[in-house]
Biopython code that builds the backbone (N, CA, C, O; Angstrom):
import numpy as np
from Bio.PDB.StructureBuilder import StructureBuilder

atoms = [
    (1, "MET", "N", (27.208, -9.938, 18.003)),
    (1, "MET", "CA", (26.857, -10.565, 16.740)),
    (1, "MET", "C", (26.014, -9.604, 15.917)),
    (1, "MET", "O", (25.064, -9.014, 16.431)),
    (2, "THR", "N", (26.351, -9.447, 14.666)),
    (2, "THR", "CA", (25.624, -8.581, 13.756)),
    (2, "THR", "C", (24.859, -9.426, 12.757)),
    (2, "THR", "O", (25.393, -10.368, 12.172)),
    (3, "VAL", "N", (23.594, -9.069, 12.573)),
    (3, "VAL", "CA", (22.756, -9.763, 11.602)),
    (3, "VAL", "C", (22.375, -8.767, 10.522)),
    (3, "VAL", "O", (21.869, -7.685, 10.817)),
    (4, "GLU", "N", (22.617, -9.129, 9.278)),
    (4, "GLU", "CA", (22.245, -8.271, 8.161)),
    (4, "GLU", "C", (20.920, -8.746, 7.581)),
    (4, "GLU", "O", (20.677, -9.943, 7.427)),
    (5, "ILE", "N", (20.079, -7.779, 7.265)),
    (5, "ILE", "CA", (18.798, -8.087, 6.629)),
    (5, "ILE", "C", (18.668, -7.256, 5.366)),
    (5, "ILE", "O", (19.219, -6.160, 5.263)),
    (6, "ASP", "N", (17.940, -7.791, 4.419)),
    (6, "ASP", "CA", (17.738, -7.081, 3.156)),
    (6, "ASP", "C", (16.563, -6.112, 3.216)),
    (6, "ASP", "O", (16.517, -5.140, 2.462)),
    (7, "ASN", "N", (15.627, -6.374, 4.102)),
    (7, "ASN", "CA", (14.397, -5.603, 4.127)),
    (7, "ASN", "C", (13.885, -5.545, 5.559)),
    (7, "ASN", "O", (13.924, -6.543, 6.279)),
    (8, "ILE", "N", (13.411, -4.392, 5.965)),
    (8, "ILE", "CA", (12.901, -4.226, 7.330)),
    (8, "ILE", "C", (11.755, -5.185, 7.615)),
    (8, "ILE", "O", (11.589, -5.631, 8.751)),
    (9, "PHE", "N", (10.972, -5.502, 6.610)),
    (9, "PHE", "CA", (9.838, -6.395, 6.824)),
    (9, "PHE", "C", (10.293, -7.805, 7.193)),
    (9, "PHE", "O", (9.608, -8.504, 7.939)),
    (10, "ASP", "N", (11.441, -8.220, 6.674)),
    (10, "ASP", "CA", (11.992, -9.517, 7.067)),
    (10, "ASP", "C", (12.339, -9.536, 8.553)),
    (10, "ASP", "O", (12.255, -10.577, 9.205)),
    (11, "ALA", "N", (12.727, -8.381, 9.080)),
    (11, "ALA", "CA", (13.120, -8.298, 10.483)),
    (11, "ALA", "C", (11.928, -8.246, 11.426)),
    (11, "ALA", "O", (11.986, -8.803, 12.523)),
    (12, "ILE", "N", (10.859, -7.596, 11.023)),
    (12, "ILE", "CA", (9.735, -7.400, 11.953)),
    (12, "ILE", "C", (8.625, -8.439, 11.817)),
    (12, "ILE", "O", (7.807, -8.599, 12.722)),
    (13, "ALA", "N", (8.597, -9.133, 10.705)),
    (13, "ALA", "CA", (7.533, -10.123, 10.477)),
    (13, "ALA", "C", (7.780, -11.383, 11.300)),
    (13, "ALA", "O", (8.914, -11.711, 11.648)),
    (14, "THR", "N", (6.695, -12.070, 11.595)),
    (14, "THR", "CA", (6.787, -13.302, 12.379)),
    (14, "THR", "C", (7.030, -14.533, 11.523)),
    (14, "THR", "O", (7.339, -15.605, 12.043)),
    (15, "SER", "N", (6.890, -14.382, 10.209)),
    (15, "SER", "CA", (7.117, -15.514, 9.297)),
    (15, "SER", "C", (7.457, -14.960, 7.911)),
    (15, "SER", "O", (7.206, -13.788, 7.628)),
    (16, "PRO", "N", (8.018, -15.791, 7.067)),
    (16, "PRO", "CA", (8.280, -15.349, 5.688)),
    (16, "PRO", "C", (7.002, -14.922, 4.955)),
    (16, "PRO", "O", (7.029, -14.009, 4.130)),
    (17, "GLU", "N", (5.902, -15.581, 5.261)),
    (17, "GLU", "CA", (4.619, -15.224, 4.627)),
    (17, "GLU", "C", (4.163, -13.835, 5.066)),
    (17, "GLU", "O", (3.672, -13.050, 4.254)),
    (18, "ASP", "N", (4.328, -13.537, 6.357)),
    (18, "ASP", "CA", (3.965, -12.209, 6.853)),
    (18, "ASP", "C", (4.850, -11.136, 6.222)),
    (18, "ASP", "O", (4.373, -10.060, 5.864)),
    (19, "ALA", "N", (6.137, -11.437, 6.090)),
    (19, "ALA", "CA", (7.063, -10.488, 5.461)),
    (19, "ALA", "C", (6.651, -10.232, 4.010)),
    (19, "ALA", "O", (6.665, -9.088, 3.556)),
    (20, "ALA", "N", (6.291, -11.275, 3.290)),
    (20, "ALA", "CA", (5.862, -11.128, 1.898)),
    (20, "ALA", "C", (4.596, -10.278, 1.810)),
    (20, "ALA", "O", (4.462, -9.453, 0.906)),
    (21, "ASP", "N", (3.668, -10.477, 2.744)),
    (21, "ASP", "CA", (2.431, -9.693, 2.769)),
    (21, "ASP", "C", (2.740, -8.219, 3.017)),
    (21, "ASP", "O", (2.175, -7.349, 2.353)),
    (22, "LEU", "N", (3.624, -7.933, 3.957)),
    (22, "LEU", "CA", (3.998, -6.550, 4.241)),
    (22, "LEU", "C", (4.675, -5.898, 3.049)),
    (22, "LEU", "O", (4.405, -4.739, 2.734)),
    (23, "LYS", "N", (5.559, -6.641, 2.381)),
    (23, "LYS", "CA", (6.245, -6.119, 1.196)),
    (23, "LYS", "C", (5.239, -5.813, 0.081)),
    (23, "LYS", "O", (5.330, -4.781, -0.583)),
    (24, "LEU", "N", (4.286, -6.717, -0.112)),
    (24, "LEU", "CA", (3.264, -6.513, -1.138)),
    (24, "LEU", "C", (2.455, -5.260, -0.850)),
    (24, "LEU", "O", (2.283, -4.409, -1.723)),
    (25, "ARG", "N", (1.956, -5.147, 0.387)),
    (25, "ARG", "CA", (1.131, -3.975, 0.726)),
    (25, "ARG", "C", (1.931, -2.680, 0.640)),
    (25, "ARG", "O", (1.402, -1.655, 0.209)),
    (26, "SER", "N", (3.186, -2.715, 1.041)),
    (26, "SER", "CA", (4.030, -1.527, 0.949)),
    (26, "SER", "C", (4.230, -1.106, -0.504)),
    (26, "SER", "O", (4.128, 0.077, -0.831)),
    (27, "SER", "N", (4.511, -2.066, -1.369)),
    (27, "SER", "CA", (4.696, -1.770, -2.793)),
    (27, "SER", "C", (3.416, -1.217, -3.410)),
    (27, "SER", "O", (3.454, -0.273, -4.199)),
    (28, "MET", "N", (2.299, -1.805, -3.047)),
    (28, "MET", "CA", (1.028, -1.340, -3.592)),
    (28, "MET", "C", (0.724, 0.082, -3.111)),
    (28, "MET", "O", (0.260, 0.916, -3.888)),
    (29, "MET", "N", (0.985, 0.355, -1.831)),
    (29, "MET", "CA", (0.727, 1.699, -1.311)),
    (29, "MET", "C", (1.641, 2.716, -1.994)),
    (29, "MET", "O", (1.207, 3.822, -2.315)),
    (30, "ASP", "N", (2.898, 2.346, -2.215)),
    (30, "ASP", "CA", (3.807, 3.235, -2.937)),
    (30, "ASP", "C", (3.289, 3.527, -4.335)),
    (30, "ASP", "O", (3.378, 4.661, -4.805)),
    (31, "LEU", "N", (2.752, 2.520, -5.001)),
    (31, "LEU", "CA", (2.214, 2.712, -6.346)),
    (31, "LEU", "C", (0.990, 3.632, -6.329)),
    (31, "LEU", "O", (0.836, 4.471, -7.216)),
    (32, "VAL", "N", (0.127, 3.482, -5.333)),
    (32, "VAL", "CA", (-1.028, 4.377, -5.201)),
    (32, "VAL", "C", (-0.540, 5.813, -5.027)),
    (32, "VAL", "O", (-1.044, 6.725, -5.683)),
    (33, "LYS", "N", (0.439, 6.016, -4.144)),
    (33, "LYS", "CA", (0.954, 7.371, -3.911)),
    (33, "LYS", "C", (1.588, 7.950, -5.171)),
    (33, "LYS", "O", (1.421, 9.135, -5.458)),
    (34, "THR", "N", (2.308, 7.130, -5.918)),
    (34, "THR", "CA", (2.920, 7.578, -7.169)),
    (34, "THR", "C", (1.854, 7.989, -8.170)),
    (34, "THR", "O", (1.972, 9.026, -8.823)),
    (35, "LYS", "N", (0.820, 7.180, -8.290)),
    (35, "LYS", "CA", (-0.251, 7.481, -9.245)),
    (35, "LYS", "C", (-0.996, 8.761, -8.848)),
    (35, "LYS", "O", (-1.354, 9.563, -9.711)),
    (36, "LEU", "N", (-1.229, 8.948, -7.554)),
    (36, "LEU", "CA", (-1.877, 10.193, -7.099)),
    (36, "LEU", "C", (-1.034, 11.406, -7.502)),
    (36, "LEU", "O", (-1.568, 12.414, -7.965)),
    (37, "ALA", "N", (0.275, 11.301, -7.325)),
    (37, "ALA", "CA", (1.161, 12.404, -7.699)),
    (37, "ALA", "C", (1.120, 12.650, -9.206)),
    (37, "ALA", "O", (1.087, 13.799, -9.647)),
    (38, "GLU", "N", (1.123, 11.575, -9.996)),
    (38, "GLU", "CA", (1.063, 11.710, -11.455)),
    (38, "GLU", "C", (-0.224, 12.396, -11.897)),
    (38, "GLU", "O", (-0.234, 13.159, -12.863)),
    (39, "LEU", "N", (-1.306, 12.116, -11.181)),
    (39, "LEU", "CA", (-2.607, 12.695, -11.518)),
    (39, "LEU", "C", (-2.827, 14.054, -10.851)),
    (39, "LEU", "O", (-3.880, 14.671, -11.012)),
    (40, "HIS", "N", (-1.819, 14.514, -10.101)),
    (40, "HIS", "CA", (-1.885, 15.789, -9.385)),
    (40, "HIS", "C", (-3.087, 15.842, -8.447)),
    (40, "HIS", "O", (-3.753, 16.870, -8.329)),
    (41, "LEU", "N", (-3.353, 14.729, -7.789)),
    (41, "LEU", "CA", (-4.457, 14.662, -6.829)),
    (41, "LEU", "C", (-3.907, 14.787, -5.418)),
    (41, "LEU", "O", (-2.996, 14.058, -5.024)),
    (42, "LYS", "N", (-4.472, 15.721, -4.664)),
    (42, "LYS", "CA", (-4.047, 15.943, -3.281)),
    (42, "LYS", "C", (-5.269, 16.169, -2.414)),
    (42, "LYS", "O", (-6.360, 16.451, -2.910)),
    (43, "GLY", "N", (-5.070, 16.042, -1.115)),
    (43, "GLY", "CA", (-6.097, 16.384, -0.145)),
    (43, "GLY", "C", (-7.413, 15.676, -0.363)),
    (43, "GLY", "O", (-7.457, 14.476, -0.634)),
    (44, "THR", "N", (-8.490, 16.439, -0.240)),
    (44, "THR", "CA", (-9.821, 15.832, -0.323)),
    (44, "THR", "C", (-10.116, 15.252, -1.702)),
    (44, "THR", "O", (-10.874, 14.288, -1.815)),
    (45, "LYS", "N", (-9.527, 15.827, -2.754)),
    (45, "LYS", "CA", (-9.744, 15.258, -4.093)),
    (45, "LYS", "C", (-9.139, 13.861, -4.174)),
    (45, "LYS", "O", (-9.750, 12.957, -4.743)),
    (46, "ALA", "N", (-7.954, 13.675, -3.617)),
    (46, "ALA", "CA", (-7.320, 12.354, -3.599)),
    (46, "ALA", "C", (-8.111, 11.403, -2.718)),
    (46, "ALA", "O", (-8.363, 10.260, -3.100)),
    (47, "ARG", "N", (-8.502, 11.871, -1.547)),
    (47, "ARG", "CA", (-9.282, 11.035, -0.623)),
    (47, "ARG", "C", (-10.584, 10.583, -1.272)),
    (47, "ARG", "O", (-10.949, 9.410, -1.191)),
    (48, "ASP", "N", (-11.271, 11.499, -1.906)),
    (48, "ASP", "CA", (-12.539, 11.160, -2.551)),
    (48, "ASP", "C", (-12.326, 10.188, -3.713)),
    (48, "ASP", "O", (-13.120, 9.267, -3.902)),
    (49, "LYS", "N", (-11.262, 10.388, -4.491)),
    (49, "LYS", "CA", (-10.976, 9.492, -5.618)),
    (49, "LYS", "C", (-10.741, 8.073, -5.126)),
    (49, "LYS", "O", (-11.143, 7.110, -5.780)),
    (50, "LEU", "N", (-10.081, 7.939, -3.957)),
    (50, "LEU", "CA", (-9.804, 6.622, -3.390)),
    (50, "LEU", "C", (-10.955, 6.076, -2.554)),
    (50, "LEU", "O", (-10.890, 4.951, -2.059)),
    (51, "GLN", "N", (-12.002, 6.869, -2.401)),
    (51, "GLN", "CA", (-13.189, 6.481, -1.637)),
    (51, "GLN", "C", (-12.842, 6.124, -0.187)),
    (51, "GLN", "O", (-13.300, 5.117, 0.352)),
    (52, "LEU", "N", (-12.020, 6.981, 0.426)),
    (52, "LEU", "CA", (-11.614, 6.764, 1.812)),
    (52, "LEU", "C", (-12.301, 7.766, 2.722)),
    (52, "LEU", "O", (-12.496, 8.924, 2.352)),
    (53, "ASP", "N", (-12.667, 7.311, 3.918)),
    (53, "ASP", "CA", (-13.168, 8.247, 4.914)),
    (53, "ASP", "C", (-11.979, 8.997, 5.520)),
    (53, "ASP", "O", (-10.826, 8.664, 5.244)),
    (54, "THR", "N", (-12.256, 9.989, 6.329)),
    (54, "THR", "CA", (-11.200, 10.824, 6.889)),
    (54, "THR", "C", (-10.206, 10.019, 7.713)),
    (54, "THR", "O", (-9.001, 10.254, 7.628)),
    (55, "GLU", "N", (-10.693, 9.077, 8.506)),
    (55, "GLU", "CA", (-9.809, 8.267, 9.348)),
    (55, "GLU", "C", (-8.838, 7.440, 8.503)),
    (55, "GLU", "O", (-7.637, 7.425, 8.769)),
    (56, "HIS", "N", (-9.361, 6.750, 7.484)),
    (56, "HIS", "CA", (-8.495, 5.922, 6.642)),
    (56, "HIS", "C", (-7.580, 6.771, 5.758)),
    (56, "HIS", "O", (-6.474, 6.343, 5.427)),
    (57, "TRP", "N", (-8.020, 7.955, 5.377)),
    (57, "TRP", "CA", (-7.153, 8.862, 4.625)),
    (57, "TRP", "C", (-5.949, 9.254, 5.490)),
    (57, "TRP", "O", (-4.822, 9.331, 5.000)),
    (58, "SER", "N", (-6.196, 9.496, 6.763)),
    (58, "SER", "CA", (-5.114, 9.824, 7.692)),
    (58, "SER", "C", (-4.124, 8.664, 7.797)),
    (58, "SER", "O", (-2.911, 8.872, 7.756)),
    (59, "TYR", "N", (-4.647, 7.441, 7.934)),
    (59, "TYR", "CA", (-3.775, 6.256, 7.985)),
    (59, "TYR", "C", (-2.962, 6.127, 6.699)),
    (59, "TYR", "O", (-1.774, 5.808, 6.730)),
    (60, "PHE", "N", (-3.623, 6.381, 5.568)),
    (60, "PHE", "CA", (-2.950, 6.279, 4.278)),
    (60, "PHE", "C", (-1.797, 7.274, 4.187)),
    (60, "PHE", "O", (-0.691, 6.910, 3.789)),
    (61, "LYS", "N", (-2.051, 8.517, 4.551)),
    (61, "LYS", "CA", (-1.017, 9.554, 4.464)),
    (61, "LYS", "C", (0.167, 9.238, 5.370)),
    (61, "LYS", "O", (1.299, 9.617, 5.069)),
    (62, "GLN", "N", (-0.091, 8.546, 6.479)),
    (62, "GLN", "CA", (0.968, 8.183, 7.417)),
    (62, "GLN", "C", (1.688, 6.900, 7.010)),
    (62, "GLN", "O", (2.643, 6.491, 7.670)),
    (63, "GLY", "N", (1.239, 6.268, 5.936)),
    (63, "GLY", "CA", (1.862, 5.026, 5.482)),
    (63, "GLY", "C", (1.449, 3.817, 6.294)),
    (63, "GLY", "O", (2.204, 2.850, 6.399)),
    (64, "GLY", "N", (0.263, 3.862, 6.866)),
    (64, "GLY", "CA", (-0.225, 2.776, 7.722)),
    (64, "GLY", "C", (-0.671, 1.563, 6.932)),
    (64, "GLY", "O", (-1.870, 1.338, 6.762)),
    (65, "ILE", "N", (0.278, 0.778, 6.448)),
    (65, "ILE", "CA", (-0.068, -0.367, 5.610)),
    (65, "ILE", "C", (-0.893, -1.412, 6.349)),
    (65, "ILE", "O", (-1.607, -2.195, 5.721)),
    (66, "SER", "N", (-0.804, -1.432, 7.668)),
    (66, "SER", "CA", (-1.563, -2.437, 8.421)),
    (66, "SER", "C", (-3.068, -2.189, 8.357)),
    (66, "SER", "O", (-3.853, -3.075, 8.692)),
    (67, "PHE", "N", (-3.473, -1.008, 7.935)),
    (67, "PHE", "CA", (-4.894, -0.675, 7.862)),
    (67, "PHE", "C", (-5.518, -1.011, 6.508)),
    (67, "PHE", "O", (-6.722, -0.840, 6.319)),
    (68, "PHE", "N", (-4.694, -1.491, 5.558)),
    (68, "PHE", "CA", (-5.188, -1.744, 4.208)),
    (68, "PHE", "C", (-4.807, -3.147, 3.748)),
    (68, "PHE", "O", (-3.633, -3.520, 3.761)),
    (69, "THR", "N", (-5.799, -3.907, 3.347)),
    (69, "THR", "CA", (-5.552, -5.245, 2.817)),
    (69, "THR", "C", (-5.061, -5.121, 1.377)),
    (69, "THR", "O", (-5.256, -4.081, 0.748)),
    (70, "PRO", "N", (-4.433, -6.158, 0.853)),
    (70, "PRO", "CA", (-4.076, -6.128, -0.570)),
    (70, "PRO", "C", (-5.307, -5.906, -1.461)),
    (70, "PRO", "O", (-5.216, -5.236, -2.490)),
    (71, "GLY", "N", (-6.439, -6.461, -1.069)),
    (71, "GLY", "CA", (-7.661, -6.264, -1.848)),
    (71, "GLY", "C", (-8.098, -4.813, -1.880)),
    (71, "GLY", "O", (-8.496, -4.309, -2.931)),
    (72, "LYS", "N", (-8.030, -4.131, -0.740)),
    (72, "LYS", "CA", (-8.402, -2.713, -0.677)),
    (72, "LYS", "C", (-7.430, -1.875, -1.498)),
    (72, "LYS", "O", (-7.845, -0.964, -2.215)),
    (73, "LEU", "N", (-6.139, -2.177, -1.396)),
    (73, "LEU", "CA", (-5.152, -1.440, -2.179)),
    (73, "LEU", "C", (-5.334, -1.694, -3.674)),
    (73, "LEU", "O", (-5.158, -0.780, -4.479)),
    (74, "ALA", "N", (-5.684, -2.916, -4.053)),
    (74, "ALA", "CA", (-5.961, -3.220, -5.458)),
    (74, "ALA", "C", (-7.150, -2.400, -5.951)),
    (74, "ALA", "O", (-7.135, -1.881, -7.068)),
    (75, "HIS", "N", (-8.174, -2.288, -5.118)),
    (75, "HIS", "CA", (-9.344, -1.486, -5.478)),
    (75, "HIS", "C", (-8.952, -0.017, -5.665)),
    (75, "HIS", "O", (-9.420, 0.640, -6.594)),
    (76, "MET", "N", (-8.101, 0.487, -4.787)),
    (76, "MET", "CA", (-7.643, 1.869, -4.909)),
    (76, "MET", "C", (-6.879, 2.068, -6.220)),
    (76, "MET", "O", (-7.055, 3.080, -6.897)),
    (77, "LEU", "N", (-6.034, 1.104, -6.573)),
    (77, "LEU", "CA", (-5.304, 1.195, -7.835)),
    (77, "LEU", "C", (-6.259, 1.175, -9.027)),
    (77, "LEU", "O", (-6.053, 1.902, -9.998)),
    (78, "GLU", "N", (-7.287, 0.357, -8.957)),
    (78, "GLU", "CA", (-8.280, 0.316, -10.031)),
    (78, "GLU", "C", (-9.014, 1.647, -10.148)),
    (78, "GLU", "O", (-9.307, 2.101, -11.254)),
    (79, "LEU", "N", (-9.312, 2.273, -9.006)),
    (79, "LEU", "CA", (-9.961, 3.585, -9.028)),
    (79, "LEU", "C", (-9.078, 4.636, -9.699)),
    (79, "LEU", "O", (-9.573, 5.638, -10.216)),
    (80, "LEU", "N", (-7.771, 4.398, -9.686)),
    (80, "LEU", "CA", (-6.819, 5.321, -10.308)),
    (80, "LEU", "C", (-6.471, 4.930, -11.743)),
    (80, "LEU", "O", (-5.588, 5.526, -12.361)),
    (81, "GLY", "N", (-7.175, 3.920, -12.270)),
    (81, "GLY", "CA", (-7.012, 3.557, -13.666)),
    (81, "GLY", "C", (-6.102, 2.381, -13.952)),
    (81, "GLY", "O", (-5.857, 2.061, -15.115)),
    (82, "HIS", "N", (-5.597, 1.731, -12.915)),
    (82, "HIS", "CA", (-4.739, 0.560, -13.122)),
    (82, "HIS", "C", (-5.581, -0.706, -13.208)),
    (82, "HIS", "O", (-6.637, -0.809, -12.583)),
    (83, "THR", "N", (-5.111, -1.646, -13.972)),
    (83, "THR", "CA", (-5.672, -2.990, -13.974)),
    (83, "THR", "C", (-4.794, -3.835, -13.072)),
    (83, "THR", "O", (-3.580, -3.894, -13.267)),
    (84, "VAL", "N", (-5.387, -4.486, -12.094)),
    (84, "VAL", "CA", (-4.636, -5.280, -11.142)),
    (84, "VAL", "C", (-4.874, -6.752, -11.453)),
    (84, "VAL", "O", (-6.013, -7.217, -11.503)),
    (85, "THR", "N", (-3.785, -7.470, -11.659)),
    (85, "THR", "CA", (-3.845, -8.899, -11.941)),
    (85, "THR", "C", (-3.019, -9.629, -10.909)),
    (85, "THR", "O", (-1.902, -9.221, -10.592)),
    (86, "VAL", "N", (-3.569, -10.711, -10.385)),
    (86, "VAL", "CA", (-2.861, -11.517, -9.401)),
    (86, "VAL", "C", (-2.442, -12.807, -10.076)),
    (86, "VAL", "O", (-3.238, -13.464, -10.747)),
    (87, "CYS", "N", (-1.180, -13.159, -9.887)),
    (87, "CYS", "CA", (-0.711, -14.435, -10.435)),
    (87, "CYS", "C", (0.137, -15.129, -9.371)),
    (87, "CYS", "O", (0.781, -14.478, -8.548)),
    (88, "ALA", "N", (0.125, -16.422, -9.402)),
    (88, "ALA", "CA", (0.912, -17.216, -8.450)),
    (88, "ALA", "C", (1.949, -18.025, -9.218)),
    (88, "ALA", "O", (1.707, -18.476, -10.337)),
    (89, "GLU", "N", (3.088, -18.193, -8.603)),
    (89, "GLU", "CA", (4.149, -18.993, -9.238)),
    (89, "GLU", "C", (4.239, -20.330, -8.568)),
    (89, "GLU", "O", (5.067, -21.158, -8.949)),
]
sb = StructureBuilder()
sb.init_structure("model")
sb.init_model(0)
sb.init_chain("A")
sb.init_seg("    ")
for serial, (resi, resn, name, xyz) in enumerate(atoms, 1):
    if name == "N":
        sb.init_residue(resn, " ", resi, " ")
    sb.init_atom(name, np.array(xyz, "f"), 0.0, 1.0, " ", f" {name:<3s}", serial, name[0])
structure = sb.get_structure()
């Protein structure tokens, strides 16, 4: 039997809510990485701009979304000049 999934997070999450949380954090981390590239920030300059210690910078570079809450990622986006707004439907 073959099961098709639209997103890896749907496959690994324990609930639809967990999958949504993983998708949100992944999207936010991608946006942080995009903004860093746009600002030509790398290495310690990027780490310092995001106010991350060496350990969390390592997790960030590896794409460790489990180490960052949506709130922390929102703060990182704000440090990069984005306004973060949360809305519920």
